[in-house]
Backbone as a ProteinNet text record, in pm:
[ID]
protein_1_A
[PRIMARY]
MAGKIRDYTMNKHLLLAVSGTILLAGCKAPSVNLETGKPIQVNIDMRVDVYDHSSSSATPAKKTDPAEAASPEEKRRNRMMDIQTMKNSHIIGEGRDGLLVIRKDSPGEYGDYVKKAVRDENADRTEQMKQMADNQKIPLPEVQKKQGELWRKLAFKDEWIEVPVPGKTDAWHWIQKGKGKSVPNAAPQSSPSASPLPSASALPPPGA
[TERTIARY]
-9681.5	-9615.5	-9489.6	-9503.4	-9393.4	-9275.7	-9305.9	-9201.1	-9114.9	-9187.4	-9120	-9028.6	-9075.2	-8987.2	-8861.5	-8872.6	-8762.2	-8660.1	-8711	-8623.6	-8548	-8619.1	-8557.1	-8443.9	-8473.5	-8368.5	-8246.9	-8262.5	-8152.4	-8069.2	-8146.6	-8073.9	-7986.8	-8039.4	-7975.8	-7845.1	-7849.7	-7730.7	-7626.3	-7668.9	-7587.9	-7507.8	-7589.6	-7529	-7423.8	-7447.5	-7355.1	-7225.7	-7231.2	-7113.2	-7027.3	-7099.7	-7034.5	-6956.8	-7023.1	-6966.7	-6847.5	-6851.8	-6729.5	-6611.5	-6647.1	-6528	-6463.3	-6544.1	-6490.5	-6400.1	-6455.8	-6375.5	-6241.2	-6240.7	-6113.1	-6013.1	-6064.4	-5979.4	-5920.5	-5975.4	-5937	-5832.2	-5819.7	-5726.2	-5592.4	-5486.2	-5354.9	-5285.1	-5228.8	-5163.7	-5019.3	-4964.6	-4835.1	-4725.9	-4628.8	-4518.6	-4403.1	-4332.3	-4213	-4091.2	-3997.4	-3871.4	-3770.6	-3751.1	-3660.9	-3516	-3495.5	-3367.6	-3281.8	-3152.6	-3053.4	-2993.7	-2935.2	-2883.2	-2757.5	-2676	-2560	-2545.8	-2482.9	-2461.9	-2394.4	-2433.7	-2366.2	-2237.4	-2122.1	-1996.5	-1942.6	-1900	-1838.3	-1698.7	-1617.9	-1472.9	-1426.9	-1390.4	-1352.8	-1220	-1138.4	-999.2	-992.4	-1100.6	-1102.6	-1024.9	-931	-846.8	-918.9	-924.4	-981.4	-881.9	-861.7	-762.5	-831.3	-771.4	-825.4	-756.2	-846.8	-806.3	-836.5	-748.5	-763.1	-844.3	-968.5	-1048.7	-1032.8	-967.1	-951.4	-847.5	-751.1	-654.3	-697.6	-639.6	-679.7	-666.4	-558	-540	-573.8	-639.5	-677.3	-560.3	-486.6	-369.5	-400.8	-349.8	-367.2	-327.5	-406.9	-360.8	-258.5	-163.5	-51.1	-100.2	-67.5	-104	6.5	-31.2	63.7	93.1	222.4	260.6	221.4	145.2	104.7	221.8	335.1	447.5	493.9	483.1	520.9	409.4	289.2	176.7	167.1	228	216.5	295.9	258	326.1	436.3	531.8	637.1	579.6	471	412.2	353.1	291.6	233.9	340	453.4	558.2	631.3	655.5	713.2	630.9	498.8	406.5	406	422.6	424.8	551.6	666.7	791	821.2	730.6	750.1	790.4	722	743	879	928.1	1059.9	1164.1	1146.9	1243.2	1266.6	1153.9	1157	1228.1	1197.2	1267.2	1423	1463.8	1609.7	1665.8	1586.9	1629.5	1639.5	1539.5	1545.3	1658.7	1712.9	1819.5	1947.2	1947.6	2077.8	2149.3	2070.4	2134.5	2145.5	2048.7	2038.9	2022.1	2052.9	2032.1	1988.4	1950.6	1911.5	2020.7	2050.6	2162.5	2109.2	2219.5	2186.4	2114.9	2113.5	2059.3	1917.7	1855.2	1715.7	1714.9	1828.2	1829	1878.6	1851.5	1891.9	2040.7	2109.2	2248.4	2260.9	2325.7	2338.7	2462.1	2432.1	2533.8	2604.6	2541.5	2596.2	2558.7	2656.4	2641.2	2561.6	2467.2	2405	2445.8	2482.6	2515.9	2407.3	2434.5	2344.3	2238.7	2120	2005.5	1950.3	1950.9	1891.7	1974.2	2106.7	2182.4	2155.5	2134.5	2085.7	1951.5	1861.1	1733.5	1738.3	1827.6	1843.9	1896.8	1996.4	2050.6	1937.9	1866.8	1756.3	1650.8	1619.2	1512.9	1552.5	1684.4	1738.2	1748.5	1799.8	1798.6	1671.4	1562.3	1431.8	1378.2	1391	1340.7	1413.4	1538.4	1609	1562.1	1543.5	1491.1	1354.3	1270.4	1133.7	1145.3	1234.1	1241.5	1307.3	1401.1	1462.2	1358.9	1271.8	1169.9	1074.6	1038.7	954.4	1017.7	1145.3	1214.3	1231.7	1256.1	1261.8	1130.6	1023.4	886	871.4	917.7	909.2	994.2	1110.4	1195.2	1130.9	1073.1	1010.2	888.4	805.8	686.4	717.3	827	864.7	954.5	1010.3	1107.3	1234.3	1292.8	1407.8	1508.9	1636.7	1726.9	1711.5	1740.9	1727.2	1805.1	1931.4	2002.8	1936.1	1872.4	1797.2	1680.9	1605.8	1507.1	1564.4	1676.3	1736.8	1777.3	1827.2	1877.3	1751.8	1640.1	1523.7	1472.8	1466.6	1421.8	1510.6	1644.1	1730.6	1705.7	1674.9	1638.4	1511.8	1413.8	1277.5	1304.5	1379.6	1397.3	1472.9	1562.9	1632.4	1538.1	1440.4	1337.4	1256	1213.9	1122	1187.4	1319.9	1380.8	1352.6	1351.3	1319.3	1455.2	1449.1	1564.2	1649.1	1779.9	1879.6	1893.9	1814.1	1826.6	1956.6	2019.7	2141.4	2089.1	2148.6	2127.8	2256.3	2261.9	2376.9	2360.6	2439.1	2413.4	2533.7	2515.4	2629.6	2725.8	2856.6	2950.2	2944.9	2922.1	2918.7	3039.3	3018.2	3131.6	3217.7	3177.7	3244.2	3159.8	3217.5	3139.6	3138.7	3028.9	3017.1	3080.2	3069.5	3129.3	3017.8	3007.9	2907.4	2957.5	2874.4	2907.6	2786	2797.2	2686.3	2672.6	2547.2	2513.8	2392	2370.5	2253.3	2167.9	2057.7	1974.6	1942.8	1971.4	1939.1	2067.7	2160.6	2288.6	2403.8	2402	2515.5	2636.7	2634.3	2760.3	2786.9	2894.1	2928	3031.5	3010.6	3120.3	3147.8	3270.2	3315.5	3302.6	3269.3	3256.3	3397.2	3413.8	3544.5	3571.9	3460.3	3469.5	3331.6	3324.7	3203.7	3120.9	2997.5	2907.3	2863.3	2857.1	2808.8	2664.7	2615.6	2469.2	2430.3	2307.6	2265	2230.7	2204.7	2186.3	2300.2	2422	2546.2	2619.8	2600.9	2661.9	2580.7	2610.7	2531.6	2539.7	2447.1	2448.4	2576.8	2633.3	2757.4	2727.9	2811.9	2795.9	2823.3	2787.1	2806.2	2958.1	3035.2	3178.9	3252.5	3191.4	3259.5	3211.6	3129.3	3085.4	3161.1	3168.2	3248.5	3181.5	3265.1	3208.4	3115.7	3006.6	2903.1	2966.8	2906.3	2949.2	2896.1	2938	2882	2746.6
-2877.1	-2956.4	-2881.3	-2757.6	-2668.2	-2668.2	-2672.9	-2667.4	-2803.1	-2917.9	-3038.1	-3044.6	-2994.5	-3000.4	-2914.9	-2793.2	-2707.3	-2782.7	-2848.8	-2919.8	-3032.5	-3094.7	-3204.3	-3155.7	-3040.7	-2993.1	-2942.3	-2883.8	-2830.9	-2953.7	-3062.5	-3179.1	-3250.2	-3242.8	-3311.5	-3228.2	-3103.7	-3013.6	-3038.1	-3051.4	-3068.1	-3203.7	-3306.7	-3431.8	-3438.9	-3379.7	-3367.9	-3305.7	-3197.3	-3121.5	-3198.7	-3272.8	-3359.6	-3471.9	-3534	-3636.6	-3598.9	-3476.7	-3423.3	-3398.1	-3362.2	-3334.3	-3459.3	-3567.6	-3697.3	-3753.4	-3733.7	-3786.1	-3719.1	-3583	-3506	-3541.2	-3574.8	-3610.5	-3745.6	-3827.9	-3963.1	-3971.7	-3867.9	-3872.7	-3814.2	-3880.4	-3841.8	-3780.2	-3649.2	-3580.6	-3645.9	-3646.3	-3709.6	-3621.5	-3691.2	-3621	-3599.7	-3485.5	-3452.8	-3451.6	-3536.4	-3550.4	-3438.9	-3338	-3233.2	-3247.2	-3362.9	-3395.4	-3470.8	-3441.2	-3517	-3625.5	-3725.2	-3832.6	-3805	-3701.4	-3661.4	-3514.1	-3443.9	-3301.8	-3250.9	-3137.8	-3077.3	-3013.3	-3045.8	-2995.4	-2894	-2780.2	-2669.5	-2656.7	-2682.2	-2672.9	-2517.1	-2449.5	-2311.9	-2304	-2405.8	-2408.7	-2441.9	-2452.5	-2482.7	-2393.5	-2439.8	-2355.9	-2330.4	-2205	-2176.4	-2123.6	-2200.7	-2163.3	-2105.5	-2007.1	-1933	-2005.7	-2036.1	-2107.9	-2022.8	-2038.5	-1972.6	-2077.4	-2057.4	-2161.3	-2136.6	-2028.3	-2005.4	-2102.5	-2157.8	-2236.9	-2381.3	-2466.9	-2602	-2679.5	-2649.4	-2714.4	-2621.7	-2673.1	-2580.5	-2574.6	-2473.2	-2442.2	-2318.1	-2304.9	-2178.9	-2057.6	-1959.2	-1827.3	-1756.5	-1698.1	-1628.8	-1510	-1487.7	-1369.6	-1259.4	-1145.2	-1034.4	-959	-936.9	-872.8	-719.4	-661.8	-532.4	-434.8	-461	-369.5	-362.3	-485.5	-501.4	-429.6	-439.1	-391.9	-236.5	-177.7	-33.9	37.4	152	227.5	318.3	368.3	445.5	564.3	620	736.3	695.4	584.4	530.8	490.8	424.6	386.4	506.3	616.7	740	801.1	808.9	873.2	808	669.9	594.3	625.1	661.5	692.9	837.2	921.3	1066.8	1134.1	1079.6	1149.5	1104.8	975.1	934.9	1005.8	1026.7	1094.5	1239.5	1306.4	1446	1448	1348.5	1354.2	1339.4	1264.4	1248.8	1376.1	1447.9	1581.1	1680.7	1673.5	1766.1	1738.8	1621	1572.7	1600.5	1651.4	1669.4	1542.9	1434.5	1305.6	1292.9	1332.2	1322.1	1461.9	1471	1595.3	1569.7	1675.9	1666	1684.4	1586.4	1589.4	1671.3	1708.5	1787.3	1701.9	1570.2	1490.2	1434.8	1506.2	1468.8	1351.8	1309.7	1187.4	1230.8	1150.1	1171	1130.2	1186	1153	1149.3	1046.9	1045.7	1131.5	1226.1	1321.7	1282.3	1207	1166.3	1031	947.7	801.8	807.4	709	685	544.8	525.3	385.6	292	166	63.9	33.8	-11.3	-49.6	75.9	182.5	302	342.9	329.8	359.1	266.9	135.5	47.6	77.1	130	176.6	295.1	393.3	510.7	470.1	384.1	336.8	270.2	188.8	120.2	222.1	318	413.6	499.8	544.9	624.5	549.3	419.2	340.3	314.5	280.8	262.2	391.9	503.9	630.6	664.8	652.9	684.7	588.6	462.8	373.8	415.5	459.1	504.6	632.4	732	853.4	825.8	737.3	704.7	644	553.5	501.2	606.9	704.9	809.3	901.5	932.1	1021.6	952.1	816.1	749.9	753.7	738.2	754	889.7	991.6	1133	1150.9	1089.6	1102.6	1034.4	923.7	849.7	932.2	989.3	1056.6	1187.5	1251.9	1382.3	1370.9	1248	1228	1312.1	1303.2	1383.9	1290.3	1322.5	1242.3	1234.3	1133	1116.2	1214.7	1243.7	1348	1481.6	1514	1645.3	1644.2	1531.6	1528	1526.2	1467.9	1474.2	1607.2	1682.6	1819	1910.4	1888.6	1964.1	1922	1800	1752.5	1795.3	1802.6	1857	2002.1	2082	2216.5	2230.8	2140.8	2149	2112.8	2006.5	1966.6	2076.1	2151.2	2255.6	2365.5	2395.8	2506	2458.4	2325.7	2283.4	2256.9	2259.7	2227.4	2326.5	2294.4	2386.3	2449.4	2545.5	2614.2	2512.1	2521.6	2434.6	2298.4	2259.3	2132	2133.7	2012.1	1998.7	1991.7	2073	2067.7	2095.6	2032.2	2041.2	2151.5	2254.3	2367.2	2402.7	2464.9	2504.5	2598.4	2589.3	2685.7	2814.9	2920.6	3046.3	3077.5	3107.4	3149.9	3026.9	2907.5	2794.3	2700.3	2638	2548.9	2408.1	2337.1	2212.5	2179.2	2269.3	2260.6	2274.2	2189	2179.5	2168.1	2227.7	2204.7	2195.3	2154.6	2136.3	2254.9	2299	2402	2364.5	2427.2	2420.4	2543.8	2517.1	2611.6	2725.3	2853.4	2962.7	3019.1	2926.3	2960.4	2996	2936.3	2972.3	2910	2819.7	2760.3	2638.2	2639.2	2532.2	2433.5	2312.3	2206.1	2157.6	2172	2128.6	1986.8	1937.3	1800	1736.3	1618	1552	1505.5	1458.2	1414.7	1433.3	1445.8	1459.4	1330.7	1341.1	1219.4	1169.8	1042	995.2	980.1	977.2	962.2	827.6	809.8	685.8	578.5	632.9	551.9	487.4	545.2	484.7	400.9	426.9	360	356.2	265.7	266.2	398.3	412.1	534	533.9	646.9	653.2	613.5	544.6	503.3	623.7	612	721.5	744.1	648.3	657.4	740.2	739.3	809.8	952.3	997.2	1133.2	1219.6	1359.8	1448.7	1457.8	1483.9	1488.2	1606.1	1594.2	1706.8	1827.1	1944.9	2058.6	2059.8	2149.4	2153.4	2190.5
1818.2	1714.3	1664.2	1634.4	1591.2	1682.7	1816.6	1914.7	1911	1891.8	1883.7	1766.8	1656.9	1533.1	1558.3	1622.4	1646.3	1746.4	1846.2	1941.5	1864	1780.6	1707.4	1621.9	1556.5	1472.4	1546.3	1665.1	1745.8	1793.3	1838.6	1889.1	1783.6	1649.7	1542	1515.5	1516.2	1490.7	1593.1	1726.4	1831	1828.6	1781.1	1766.3	1661	1547.3	1433.9	1478.9	1557.4	1604.2	1698.3	1788.5	1883.3	1811.9	1712	1642.5	1555.3	1504.5	1432.5	1514.8	1640.4	1732.8	1779.9	1790.6	1827.2	1720.7	1596	1482.5	1457.3	1480.4	1469.7	1576.1	1700.3	1805.5	1788.5	1710.3	1691.4	1587.5	1493	1380.9	1436.9	1411.1	1449.8	1334.9	1352.6	1255.6	1229.8	1114.7	1083.7	1153.6	1215.1	1283.8	1192	1211.1	1134.5	1221.8	1191	1275.8	1232.9	1314.4	1283.1	1333.8	1395.8	1455.8	1353	1351.8	1265.8	1335	1253.1	1308.3	1404	1362.2	1442.8	1428.9	1521.3	1517.5	1394.3	1345.1	1228.6	1279.7	1209.1	1249	1144.1	1197	1110.6	1139.5	1032.1	1040.7	1017.6	1115.6	1108.3	1055.2	1052.8	1004.4	858.3	793.4	651.6	564.2	477.2	391.2	264.2	226.8	100.6	-5.7	-114.3	-221.3	-340.3	-402.1	-519.5	-632.1	-721.8	-854	-967.2	-1064.8	-1197.7	-1290.7	-1306.5	-1384	-1533.1	-1570.3	-1717.6	-1776.4	-1697	-1741.8	-1739	-1813.5	-1826.7	-1689.9	-1616.9	-1484	-1373.8	-1266.8	-1158.8	-1066.4	-1082.9	-986.7	-912.7	-798.8	-714.6	-780.7	-773.7	-841.1	-760.1	-831.1	-764	-700	-571.6	-492.4	-509.2	-538.5	-556.8	-424.5	-400.5	-284.1	-298.9	-196	-203.2	-232.9	-171.7	-203.5	-344.9	-410.4	-551.9	-644.6	-598.3	-668.1	-672.9	-568.9	-550.4	-654	-696.9	-798.4	-731.4	-806.7	-744.2	-674.5	-714.2	-648.7	-517.5	-506.3	-380.5	-280.4	-329.6	-239.4	-182.8	-269.6	-219.4	-117.7	-142.3	-46.3	88.8	86.9	216.1	301	229.6	299.4	314.3	267.6	261	391.7	507	639.2	687.3	656.7	699.4	627.5	500.8	420.4	468.7	505.4	555.1	691.8	771.8	900.9	885	788.2	763.9	710.8	626.9	582.4	694.7	779.5	898.8	991.4	1000.8	1084.2	1010	887.9	812	773.2	772.9	739.4	587.9	511.3	374.4	313.5	175.5	101.7	-36.6	-110.1	-246.2	-338.7	-419.4	-516.3	-642.1	-719.6	-840.9	-944.2	-942.3	-1043.8	-998	-900.1	-870.6	-764.6	-711.1	-630.9	-485.2	-389.8	-254.9	-239.2	-150.4	-110.8	37.4	89.9	238.8	273.6	358.5	389.4	524.7	606.5	734.8	777.9	809.8	851.7	977.2	991.8	1124.6	1161.9	1286.2	1341	1353.5	1354	1400.1	1289.5	1345.2	1260.3	1196.8	1263.5	1195	1071.2	1083.1	960	842.5	871.6	771.9	709.5	800.6	756.2	665.1	697.1	617.2	480.2	478.5	343.7	260.6	320.1	244.7	192.6	284.1	250.1	133	141.1	30	-95	-87.7	-211.3	-272	-192.5	-250.9	-297.7	-230.2	-286.3	-419.8	-423.4	-550.4	-662	-634.5	-734.2	-793.6	-699	-745	-824.7	-776	-848.8	-982.8	-990.5	-1120.8	-1221.2	-1173.9	-1254.9	-1305.1	-1222.2	-1258.6	-1365.4	-1342.3	-1433.7	-1572.9	-1568.8	-1697.7	-1773.3	-1705.9	-1760.5	-1821.9	-1746.9	-1801.6	-1923.7	-1920.6	-2052.6	-2162.6	-2138.7	-2252.5	-2305.8	-2204.7	-2249.8	-2324	-2275.9	-2330.5	-2446.5	-2467.8	-2577.3	-2562.8	-2435	-2414.5	-2337.1	-2333.1	-2265.5	-2105.7	-2048.8	-1907.3	-1822.5	-1867	-1785.9	-1787.3	-1898.3	-1895.1	-1800.9	-1790.2	-1685.8	-1547.8	-1522.2	-1389.2	-1350.8	-1453.2	-1425.4	-1377.6	-1453.5	-1421	-1277.7	-1254.2	-1124.8	-1010.3	-1035.8	-938	-901.3	-1001.9	-989.1	-904	-936	-869.5	-716.4	-691.3	-545.8	-471.6	-532.2	-466.8	-431.3	-513.8	-490.2	-381.4	-367.8	-276	-140.4	-133	2.7	98.2	227.7	336.6	383.4	461.2	523	595.8	584	656.3	590.7	500.8	436.2	346.5	337.8	247.8	95.4	12	-130.9	-205.5	-321.5	-404.4	-505.9	-513.4	-604.4	-690.1	-801.9	-879.5	-807.8	-837.5	-783.2	-866.5	-800.6	-892.4	-970.6	-1101.1	-1179.3	-1236.2	-1205.6	-1248.8	-1337.1	-1435.5	-1523.3	-1474.3	-1457.6	-1416.3	-1283.8	-1189.5	-1065.1	-957	-860.7	-760.4	-626.5	-525.4	-386.1	-305.6	-189.8	-95.8	-2.8	13.4	114.1	191	310.2	375.7	329.4	279.5	222.1	319.5	270.1	362.5	437	449.8	523.1	431.9	309.9	217.7	257.1	358.2	392.5	303.6	238	136.4	182	118.9	134.8	2.9	-44.6	-178.4	-195.1	-311.9	-346.2	-357.4	-309.7	-322.4	-457	-541	-671.1	-731.4	-864.1	-929.8	-927.4	-909.5	-900.7	-1041.1	-1056.6	-1181.7	-1185.3	-1316.6	-1336.4	-1286.7	-1219.3	-1172.6	-1282.4	-1405.4	-1521.4	-1569.5	-1533.9	-1586.2	-1485.2	-1352	-1246.3	-1125.2	-1030.1	-902.4	-825.5	-732.2	-647.4	-562.3	-536.2	-456.3	-305.5	-250.2	-100.7	-14.5	108	208.7	232.3	223.6	250.7	137.2	12.8	-94.4	-97.1	-8.2	-8.8	76	49.2	139.8	270.5	376.8	511.2	521.1	593.8	607.6	690.5	665.3	742	882.7	961.7	1097.9	1103.4
[MASK]
++++++++++++++++++++++++++++++++++++++++++++++++++++++++++++++++++++++++++++++++++++++++++++++++++++++++++++++++++++++++++++++++++++++++++++++++++++++++++++++++++++++++++++++++++++++++++++++++++++++++++++++++

């Protein structure tokens, strides 16, 4: 009797398991469509404008030129090697007022480049000297005189420098440092704050 009851119970459990499997197989899970109606397009040529949202109208923000944003110190540092090359070639020299002077004309495009480099360098030096004059509350010519002395001390051998004529008041001449070979000035140079920088044609011819 006990064996029959055990067989009946096992058959009942087996029947329930088979029935559950059939029911699960008959249920269809909901499908999810992952496809889009048309391909997604990405425009890699899209233009991005920067707007200043602090103003009432959304206008593109003005972009600053890196050359304009650079300080005089940074701009001078960028051209330092070119300036030194021109000094080594005896093309330019250090004037008594802390500014560069073209000593020898160079033909063609390189000559134009030398003129622009000297003009830009002198403009940055002048701006720095004006700041020094304002900070120290002293006249600009006094700052220029001190800077001229400093540049003469820093000059390397054979570089052109403008130095005072021994035994004479307010008289200057050009020498190549270390050689003592002088070239007298044709005319006194004016302060850059009072007049533009002298052109190469107005300068005395360089020495040998």
